C-alpha positions in Angstrom: 306.7 274.0 12.1 303.4 272.2 11.6 302.8 268.5 12.2 302.3 268.0 8.5 305.6 269.7 7.8 307.4 267.6 10.3 305.9 264.5 8.8 307.0 265.5 5.3 310.6 266.0 6.5 310.8 262.7 8.4 312.9 260.1 6.5 315.3 257.3 7.4 317.8 256.0 4.9 318.0 252.3 5.3 321.6 251.1 5.2 321.2 247.5 6.2 322.3 244.6 4.0 320.0 243.7 1.2 318.0 240.6 0.4 318.8 238.5 -2.6 317.1 235.4 -4.1 320.1 233.4 -3.0 319.4 234.4 0.6 315.9 232.9 0.6 314.9 229.6 2.0 313.1 227.3 -0.5 309.8 227.8 1.3 308.1 230.7 2.9 307.7 229.0 6.3 311.4 228.4 6.8 312.2 232.0 5.7 309.5 233.3 8.1 311.0 231.4 11.0 314.5 232.7 10.2 313.3 236.3 10.2 311.1 235.8 13.3 314.1 234.3 15.2 316.1 237.4 14.1 313.3 239.7 15.5 313.3 237.8 18.8 317.1 237.8 19.1 317.1 241.6 18.4 314.8 242.1 21.4 312.0 243.7 19.5 308.8 244.4 21.5 306.2 241.8 20.7 307.7 240.5 17.5 304.6 238.4 17.0 302.5 241.6 16.7 301.0 242.1 13.3 298.6 244.5 11.6 295.5 242.6 10.4 293.4 244.1 7.5 289.9 243.0 6.8 287.1 244.2 4.5 283.3 244.2 5.2 280.8 243.1 2.6 280.3 246.7 1.6 284.0 247.2 0.9 284.7 249.1 4.1 288.3 248.3 5.2 289.6 248.1 8.7 293.1 247.4 10.2 294.2 246.7 13.7 297.1 245.2 15.6 296.7 241.6 16.8 299.1 238.9 18.1 300.0 235.9 16.0 299.9 232.8 18.3 300.9 230.0 15.9 302.4 229.4 12.5 302.9 226.2 10.4 302.7 225.1 6.8 299.0 225.8 6.9 299.4 229.4 7.9 299.2 231.9 10.8 296.8 231.6 13.7 295.4 234.4 16.0 292.6 234.4 18.5 289.8 236.8 19.2 286.1 237.2 20.1 284.0 235.8 17.3 281.4 238.6 17.7 284.0 241.3 17.2 284.2 243.6 14.2 287.1 241.7 12.8 285.4 238.4 13.1 282.2 239.7 11.5 284.3 240.9 8.6 286.1 237.6 8.3 282.9 235.6 8.5 281.4 237.6 5.6 284.5 238.0 3.6 287.0 235.3 4.3 290.1 237.1 2.9 292.6 239.1 4.9 296.2 240.5 4.9 298.7 240.8 7.7 301.9 242.8 8.1 304.7 242.2 10.6 306.3 245.7 10.9 309.8 245.1 12.2 311.0 248.7 11.9 314.2 248.4 13.9 315.4 245.7 11.5 314.2 247.6 8.4 312.1 244.6 7.6 308.5 243.7 7.0 306.6 240.5 6.1 303.3 240.8 4.3 300.9 237.8 4.0 297.7 237.7 2.0 295.3 234.8 1.9 292.0 233.2 2.9 290.8 232.7 6.5 288.9 230.0 8.4 288.2 229.2 12.0 290.5 226.8 13.7 288.9 223.7 15.2 287.7 223.8 18.7 290.4 221.5 20.1 293.0 223.9 18.8 291.3 226.8 20.5 290.9 224.9 23.8 294.6 223.9 23.8 295.7 227.5 23.3 293.1 228.8 25.8 294.6 226.6 28.5 297.9 228.4 28.1 296.5 231.9 28.7 296.9 233.7 32.0 293.9 233.6 34.2 293.4 237.4 33.9 293.3 237.2 30.1 290.7 234.3 30.4 288.5 236.5 32.6 288.9 239.4 30.3 287.7 237.3 27.3 284.5 236.5 29.2 284.0 240.0 30.4 284.4 242.1 27.2 281.6 242.2 24.6 284.3 243.2 22.1 283.5 246.0 19.6 280.2 246.9 21.2 279.5 250.4 22.5 279.8 251.0 26.2 278.5 254.0 28.1 281.6 254.3 30.2 284.5 252.5 31.8 282.4 251.7 34.8 280.2 249.5 32.6 283.2 247.4 31.6 284.4 247.2 35.2 280.9 245.9 36.2 281.1 243.2 33.6 284.5 242.2 34.9 283.2 242.0 38.5 280.4 239.8 37.3 282.8 237.4 35.6 285.1 237.3 38.6 282.2 236.5 40.9 281.2 233.7 38.5 284.7 232.1 38.1 286.4 233.0 41.3 288.6 235.9 40.1 292.3 235.9 39.8 292.7 233.9 43.0 290.4 231.2 41.9 291.5 227.6 41.3 288.8 226.1 39.2 289.6 226.1 35.4 287.8 228.7 33.4 286.3 227.3 30.1 286.8 229.0 26.8 283.8 231.1 25.9 281.8 229.7 23.0 282.1 233.0 21.3 285.9 233.1 21.4 288.4 231.2 19.3 291.0 231.2 16.6 291.3 232.2 13.0 293.9 230.8 10.5 295.1 232.8 7.6 296.3 230.4 4.8 298.6 232.5 2.7 298.5 232.7 -1.1 301.4 235.3 -1.1 304.1 235.9 1.4 306.4 238.9 0.8 309.7 239.6 2.5 310.6 243.3 2.5 314.1 244.5 3.3 314.8 248.3 3.4 317.6 249.6 1.1 319.2 252.9 0.4 317.4 255.5 -1.8 314.1 253.7 -1.3 315.2 251.0 -3.7 314.1 248.3 -1.3 314.2 244.5 -1.8 310.8 242.8 -2.1 310.9 239.1 -2.6 307.6 237.2 -2.7 306.5 233.6 -2.5 303.3 233.2 -4.6 301.3 230.0 -4.5 300.6 228.5 -7.9 298.6 225.3 -7.3 300.8 223.1 -5.1 303.9 225.0 -5.9 305.4 228.2 -4.6 307.0 230.6 -7.0 309.6 233.2 -5.9 309.6 236.5 -7.6 311.1 239.9 -7.2 308.8 243.0 -7.0 309.8 246.6 -7.9 310.0 248.7 -4.7 
């Protein structure tokens, strides 16, 4: 059987409980926190992992997995190199979408909205919580640029370790000026719950001025 045939025959009938309007919190943030807590309690691997979709000025679309590192009434925050492909897309076209794909729970959360850089104090505060190895890696990697081979990256890492003292160093490592956070301020937040026969529940919070409207979408 070909790979295409195997793909065509793969299907899972979702039999978990549905999602009704009465189940929802009055605001998207409270509902998000409920489902996130469920994902953590279920032991999912990296429940803060999300797929980020961006578009370049010419309309070219890209998607990649990133880790959410904060959420509040203003939106979701993630961190990256500001010279990366994703950051170049966001700087030119400040609109994005993210999806939390919690397959084991038959759930997804989709957020769409506008993006902006977080302030430097916020970046610095998060940077201080990162493991030293991750801090060194952020300095070493010219993210999204072409490298001739792995040895070139290893050489960059060695230069950074020599500069900052490596993993065993004790002096604080400053946040790179080219590294920081982005915040996605949602205009829609959809909670997707798998149901039988592909008749899934899709309930969406949609911002209308200062209000959030809850509406059901056809699956």
